[in-house]
DODO-324159 format. One record per residue (C-alpha): residue number from 1; chain; y, z, x. Coordinates in steps of 0.25 Angstrom, whole numbers, plus 5000, padded with zeros to 4 digits. Layout:
! DODO-324159
NUM_A_Y_Z_X
...
//
This chain:
! DODO-324159
1_A_5000_5000_5000
2_A_5009_5002_5012
3_A_5013_4988_5014
4_A_5018_4987_4999
5_A_5029_4997_5003
6_A_5035_4988_5014
7_A_5040_4979_5003
8_A_5049_4989_4996
9_A_5063_4986_5001
10_A_5060_4971_5001
11_A_5055_4971_4987
12_A_5063_4980_4978
13_A_5065_4979_4963
14_A_5062_4987_4950
15_A_5058_4975_4942
16_A_5045_4975_4936
17_A_5034_4965_4939
18_A_5039_4956_4928
19_A_5052_4954_4934
20_A_5047_4951_4947
21_A_5038_4940_4941
22_A_5050_4934_4935
23_A_5057_4934_4948
24_A_5045_4928_4955
25_A_5044_4917_4945
26_A_5059_4914_4944
27_A_5061_4914_4959
28_A_5049_4905_4962
29_A_5052_4896_4950
30_A_5055_4883_4958
31_A_5042_4885_4966
32_A_5032_4889_4954
33_A_5037_4882_4942
34_A_5032_4868_4944
35_A_5026_4869_4930
36_A_5037_4876_4923
37_A_5047_4871_4913
38_A_5062_4873_4914
39_A_5069_4873_4901
40_A_5083_4873_4897
41_A_5090_4878_4885
42_A_5105_4876_4882
43_A_5113_4882_4870
44_A_5127_4883_4866
45_A_5134_4893_4858
46_A_5148_4894_4853
47_A_5154_4908_4849
48_A_5166_4909_4839
49_A_5175_4920_4844
50_A_5182_4930_4835
51_A_5195_4938_4838
52_A_5187_4949_4845
53_A_5181_4939_4855
54_A_5185_4936_4869
55_A_5180_4925_4878
56_A_5171_4935_4884
57_A_5165_4940_4871
58_A_5163_4926_4866
59_A_5156_4922_4879
60_A_5147_4935_4878
61_A_5143_4931_4864
62_A_5141_4916_4866
63_A_5132_4919_4878
64_A_5123_4929_4870
65_A_5122_4919_4859
66_A_5119_4907_4868
67_A_5109_4915_4875
68_A_5102_4919_4862
69_A_5101_4904_4859
70_A_5095_4900_4872
71_A_5085_4912_4872
72_A_5081_4908_4858
73_A_5078_4894_4862
74_A_5071_4898_4875
75_A_5062_4908_4868
76_A_5058_4898_4858
77_A_5054_4888_4869
78_A_5047_4899_4877
79_A_5038_4903_4865
80_A_5034_4889_4861
81_A_5033_4882_4875
82_A_5029_4892_4885
83_A_5019_4903_4887
84_A_5029_4913_4882
85_A_5024_4910_4868
86_A_5011_4917_4872
87_A_5017_4930_4876
88_A_5017_4936_4862
89_A_5032_4938_4863
90_A_5042_4937_4851
91_A_5053_4926_4853
92_A_5063_4937_4853
93_A_5056_4944_4865
94_A_5055_4931_4872
95_A_5070_4929_4871
96_A_5072_4944_4876
97_A_5064_4941_4888
98_A_5070_4927_4891
99_A_5084_4933_4889
100_A_5082_4942_4901
101_A_5076_4931_4910
102_A_5083_4918_4908
103_A_5098_4916_4911
104_A_5107_4908_4902
105_A_5116_4898_4909
106_A_5130_4896_4903
107_A_5133_4881_4904
108_A_5146_4880_4896
109_A_5156_4889_4890
110_A_5169_4886_4882
111_A_5179_4896_4876
112_A_5191_4891_4868
113_A_5195_4905_4863
114_A_5188_4903_4850
115_A_5174_4898_4853
116_A_5165_4901_4865
117_A_5155_4890_4868
118_A_5144_4892_4877
119_A_5133_4883_4882
120_A_5121_4889_4890
121_A_5107_4886_4894
122_A_5094_4893_4899
123_A_5085_4886_4909
124_A_5072_4892_4912
125_A_5058_4890_4918
126_A_5050_4893_4906
127_A_5037_4896_4914
128_A_5044_4906_4923
129_A_5052_4912_4911
130_A_5038_4913_4904
131_A_5032_4921_4915
132_A_5045_4930_4916
133_A_5043_4933_4901
134_A_5028_4935_4903
135_A_5031_4946_4913
136_A_5043_4952_4906
137_A_5036_4954_4893
138_A_5026_4964_4899
139_A_5038_4974_4903
140_A_5040_4982_4891
141_A_5052_4989_4896
142_A_5059_4977_4901
143_A_5057_4970_4888
144_A_5062_4982_4880
145_A_5075_4982_4889
146_A_5077_4967_4887
147_A_5074_4968_4872
148_A_5084_4979_4870
149_A_5095_4972_4878
150_A_5093_4959_4870
151_A_5092_4967_4857
152_A_5106_4973_4861
153_A_5112_4959_4863
154_A_5107_4955_4849
155_A_5113_4968_4843
156_A_5126_4965_4850
157_A_5127_4951_4845
158_A_5125_4956_4831
159_A_5136_4967_4833
160_A_5146_4957_4839
161_A_5144_4948_4827
162_A_5146_4960_4817
163_A_5158_4964_4824
164_A_5164_4950_4824
165_A_5162_4949_4809
166_A_5169_4963_4807
167_A_5180_4960_4816
168_A_5184_4948_4807
169_A_5185_4958_4795
170_A_5190_4971_4800
171_A_5205_4975_4800
172_A_5213_4975_4812
173_A_5214_4990_4814
174_A_5198_4991_4815
175_A_5196_4978_4822
176_A_5199_4984_4836
177_A_5188_4993_4836
178_A_5178_4982_4832
179_A_5183_4973_4842
180_A_5181_4983_4853
181_A_5167_4985_4848
182_A_5165_4970_4848
183_A_5169_4968_4862
184_A_5160_4979_4867
185_A_5148_4972_4860
186_A_5151_4960_4867
187_A_5152_4967_4881
188_A_5138_4973_4878
189_A_5133_4959_4875
190_A_5138_4954_4888
191_A_5132_4965_4895
192_A_5118_4961_4890
193_A_5120_4947_4894
194_A_5123_4952_4908
195_A_5111_4961_4908
196_A_5102_4949_4904
197_A_5108_4941_4915
198_A_5105_4952_4925
199_A_5091_4953_4921
200_A_5089_4938_4922
201_A_5094_4939_4936
202_A_5085_4950_4940
203_A_5073_4942_4934
204_A_5077_4931_4943
205_A_5079_4940_4955
206_A_5094_4939_4956
207_A_5097_4954_4957
208_A_5111_4953_4962
209_A_5115_4944_4950
210_A_5107_4954_4941
211_A_5115_4966_4946
212_A_5128_4958_4944
213_A_5124_4956_4929
214_A_5119_4970_4927
215_A_5132_4975_4933
216_A_5141_4967_4923
217_A_5132_4971_4911
218_A_5133_4986_4915
219_A_5148_4985_4917
220_A_5149_4979_4903
221_A_5139_4989_4897
222_A_5137_5001_4905
223_A_5126_5006_4895
224_A_5117_4994_4897
225_A_5105_5001_4903
226_A_5097_4988_4905
227_A_5108_4983_4914
228_A_5107_4996_4923
229_A_5092_4996_4923
230_A_5091_4981_4927
231_A_5102_4982_4937
232_A_5094_4994_4944
233_A_5082_4984_4945
234_A_5091_4974_4951
235_A_5097_4984_4961
236_A_5083_4988_4965
237_A_5078_4974_4966
238_A_5089_4973_4977
239_A_5085_4986_4984
240_A_5096_4994_4978
241_A_5088_5006_4973
242_A_5100_5016_4973
243_A_5108_5007_4964
244_A_5095_5004_4955
245_A_5093_5019_4954
246_A_5108_5021_4949
247_A_5105_5011_4938
248_A_5092_5017_4934
249_A_5099_5030_4933
250_A_5109_5024_4924
251_A_5099_5018_4915
252_A_5092_5032_4914
253_A_5105_5039_4910
254_A_5108_5028_4899
255_A_5093_5028_4894
256_A_5084_5040_4899
257_A_5072_5034_4892
258_A_5072_5020_4899
259_A_5059_5020_4907
260_A_5062_5007_4915
261_A_5074_5015_4922
262_A_5065_5026_4927
263_A_5054_5016_4932
264_A_5065_5008_4939
265_A_5071_5021_4945
266_A_5058_5025_4949
267_A_5056_5012_4957
268_A_5070_5014_4963
269_A_5066_5028_4967
270_A_5054_5023_4974
271_A_5061_5013_4982
272_A_5071_5024_4987
273_A_5059_5033_4991
274_A_5059_5043_4980
275_A_5045_5042_4975
276_A_5045_5055_4967
277_A_5057_5051_4959
278_A_5050_5037_4957
279_A_5038_5043_4951
280_A_5046_5052_4942
281_A_5053_5040_4936
282_A_5040_5032_4935
283_A_5034_5044_4927
284_A_5047_5044_4918
285_A_5046_5029_4915
286_A_5032_5031_4911
287_A_5035_5043_4902
288_A_5046_5035_4895
289_A_5036_5023_4893
290_A_5022_5026_4894
291_A_5018_5011_4895
292_A_5028_5007_4906
293_A_5019_4998_4914
294_A_5028_4997_4926
295_A_5030_5012_4927
296_A_5015_5015_4928
297_A_5014_5004_4939
298_A_5026_5009_4947
299_A_5021_5023_4946
300_A_5007_5018_4951
301_A_5013_5011_4962
302_A_5021_5024_4966
303_A_5008_5032_4965
304_A_5001_5022_4974
305_A_5012_5024_4984
306_A_5012_5039_4984
307_A_4997_5039_4985
308_A_4993_5044_4971
309_A_4983_5033_4969
310_A_4976_5039_4957
311_A_4989_5040_4949
312_A_4992_5026_4954
313_A_4979_5021_4948
314_A_4982_5027_4935
315_A_4996_5020_4934
316_A_4990_5007_4938
317_A_4980_5009_4927
318_A_4991_5012_4917
319_A_4999_5000_4921
320_A_4987_4991_4919
321_A_4984_4997_4906
322_A_4998_4994_4901
323_A_4999_4980_4908
324_A_4985_4974_4911
325_A_4991_4961_4917
326_A_4999_4968_4928
327_A_4993_4963_4941
328_A_5000_4972_4951
329_A_4994_4984_4943
330_A_4980_4979_4945
331_A_4982_4977_4960
332_A_4988_4991_4962
333_A_4977_4997_4953
334_A_4967_4989_4962
335_A_4973_4996_4974
336_A_4971_5009_4968
337_A_4956_5006_4964
338_A_4953_5002_4978
339_A_4959_5014_4983
340_A_4950_5022_4975
341_A_4938_5014_4979
342_A_4937_5006_4966
343_A_4935_4992_4972
344_A_4930_4985_4960
345_A_4941_4990_4951
346_A_4951_4986_4962
347_A_4945_4972_4963
348_A_4946_4970_4948
349_A_4961_4974_4948
350_A_4964_4965_4960
351_A_4957_4953_4952
352_A_4964_4957_4939
353_A_4978_4957_4947
354_A_4974_4943_4952
355_A_4970_4938_4939
356_A_4983_4943_4932
357_A_4992_4936_4943
358_A_4984_4923_4942
359_A_4986_4923_4927
360_A_5001_4927_4928
361_A_5005_4917_4939
362_A_4995_4906_4935
363_A_4990_4903_4949
364_A_4989_4888_4952
365_A_5000_4885_4941
366_A_5011_4894_4945
367_A_5014_4902_4958
368_A_5003_4911_4962
369_A_5005_4926_4960
370_A_5014_4934_4969
371_A_5004_4944_4975
372_A_5009_4958_4974
373_A_5009_4972_4969
374_A_5020_4980_4964
375_A_5026_4989_4975
376_A_5027_5004_4971
377_A_5041_5007_4967
378_A_5044_4993_4963
379_A_5042_4983_4952
380_A_5041_4971_4961
381_A_5030_4962_4966
382_A_5028_4964_4981
383_A_5024_4952_4988
384_A_5010_4949_4994
385_A_5007_4956_5007
386_A_5009_4946_5018
387_A_5016_4945_5031
388_A_5027_4937_5024
389_A_5030_4947_5013
390_A_5026_4961_5019
391_A_5029_4960_5034
392_A_5043_4955_5032
393_A_5048_4968_5025
394_A_5057_4975_5034
395_A_5062_4987_5027
396_A_5053_4999_5025
397_A_5051_5004_5010
398_A_5056_5018_5005
399_A_5048_5029_5011
400_A_5042_5021_5023
401_A_5047_5031_5033
402_A_5042_5043_5024
403_A_5028_5036_5022
404_A_5026_5027_5034
405_A_5011_5027_5032
406_A_5014_5019_5019
407_A_5021_5008_5025
408_A_5017_4997_5035
409_A_5018_4983_5038
410_A_5005_4976_5037
411_A_4992_4980_5030
412_A_4993_4993_5022
413_A_4984_5004_5028
414_A_4984_5009_5014
415_A_4975_4998_5009
416_A_4962_5005_5009
417_A_4949_4999_5013
418_A_4944_5000_4999
419_A_4957_4992_4994
420_A_4955_4981_5005
421_A_4940_4980_5003
422_A_4943_4978_4988
423_A_4953_4967_4990
424_A_4944_4960_5000
425_A_4933_4960_4989
426_A_4943_4955_4979
427_A_4946_4944_4988
428_A_4932_4940_4991
429_A_4926_4941_4978
430_A_4936_4937_4967
431_A_4934_4924_4961
432_A_4949_4921_4961
433_A_4950_4923_4976
434_A_4962_4915_4982
435_A_4960_4910_4996
436_A_4970_4915_5006
437_A_4976_4902_5009
438_A_4979_4900_4994
439_A_4992_4907_4994
440_A_5006_4904_4988
441_A_5016_4896_4997
442_A_5027_4905_4993
443_A_5036_4911_5004
444_A_5042_4924_5004
445_A_5057_4924_5005
446_A_5070_4926_4996
447_A_5069_4918_4983
448_A_5081_4911_4977
449_A_5083_4923_4967
450_A_5085_4933_4979
451_A_5071_4940_4976
452_A_5059_4940_4984
453_A_5050_4929_4984
454_A_5035_4933_4986
455_A_5023_4928_4993
456_A_5014_4923_4983
457_A_4999_4924_4985
458_A_4986_4926_4977
459_A_4982_4940_4974
460_A_4970_4937_4982
461_A_4979_4934_4994
462_A_4987_4946_4991
463_A_4975_4955_4993
464_A_4970_4947_5005
465_A_4983_4950_5012
466_A_4982_4965_5009
467_A_4968_4967_5016
//
């Protein structure tokens, strides 16, 4: 396990596995989407201003309305023409998820003092978008956050419409108060749009742009907890854990029962070397949400790191019960089985992880799976163990000086003979064995989105490298 910790400073984020899958697919779109279809949707919307409107308020309403038109058409297309139709999602939920992934591009704007005309488009690779939706729909907490945000946008539009009608009828002596309320609703609507822009930037790996959007959203609406939480995620993705902690603390002040804030704060504490506080936050997240898959997984990874292997095994068992299609949980549980001498169980888990990855990434049709496991204290995929991906890490992870025996460059001394023997057997006897020379030609290095690009190998190659 020691070699895993060498990646900590280089790979730091609080995004769940689903977000990283989105980042990986989007950053490699030019390489892997040979069979994908890029679709474009263009819509126009004209907003009629009233006496309470300004150019800014007209633009905010026009953007929200044209976005709704675009997402409605895109959602219909995804349901009827792509595999999204097999995901058992309502159209409304598809719209909610796509709103957080795609970006709306403004093509034309025109304001004459009475009408605001806006023309916009959405251009997306439907194959990559479908995969992002498939991953995102498995994260209940994230879906809940995005649904609540979109629901609030719908409510604000209704309130704006109501106030607009009332302003046309009320007397001048009470109009000022309603006009003030009208302006406030418009600002909240604008903040939600900025939040969705920031989340979309985070999914694509552009964390600097994401932070800028979240900053603007928070400036407009200081009570928008989702903006603080996701800005903390973006900060952590750039290695700014203290700034991330500040944002998570703010979320907890605003909403003490928000489980993801405790999970994310626990991950930040881990990266700062405060393992006991990290464990407390993971436990608190689980108390708030007994079915929080990511919290069990992260707690299991931390238990492995601290040497409490029995508890780690229990946490990975719980993770798999809640999400039977999570490959990294099978890999980590396989390690624990090997540690306890249960080689046959370990082999079954390694094989299951390979099957899941093969199905998810459609080996032979799309890019092969990035071989990885989730690092303790981090919701991110670590690259496969190779000289290109591990030996190049220069900085020591948190706690390296405190626990020097847990960190090294090269093969991990904590891979027990049982674990190595089990993996060798898995390589030799599995019918889906991939020969060593059948590996991806992807190169490590910075991607265009500013996130890490990963060395892709088959799971068999991954385990072979770990011998």
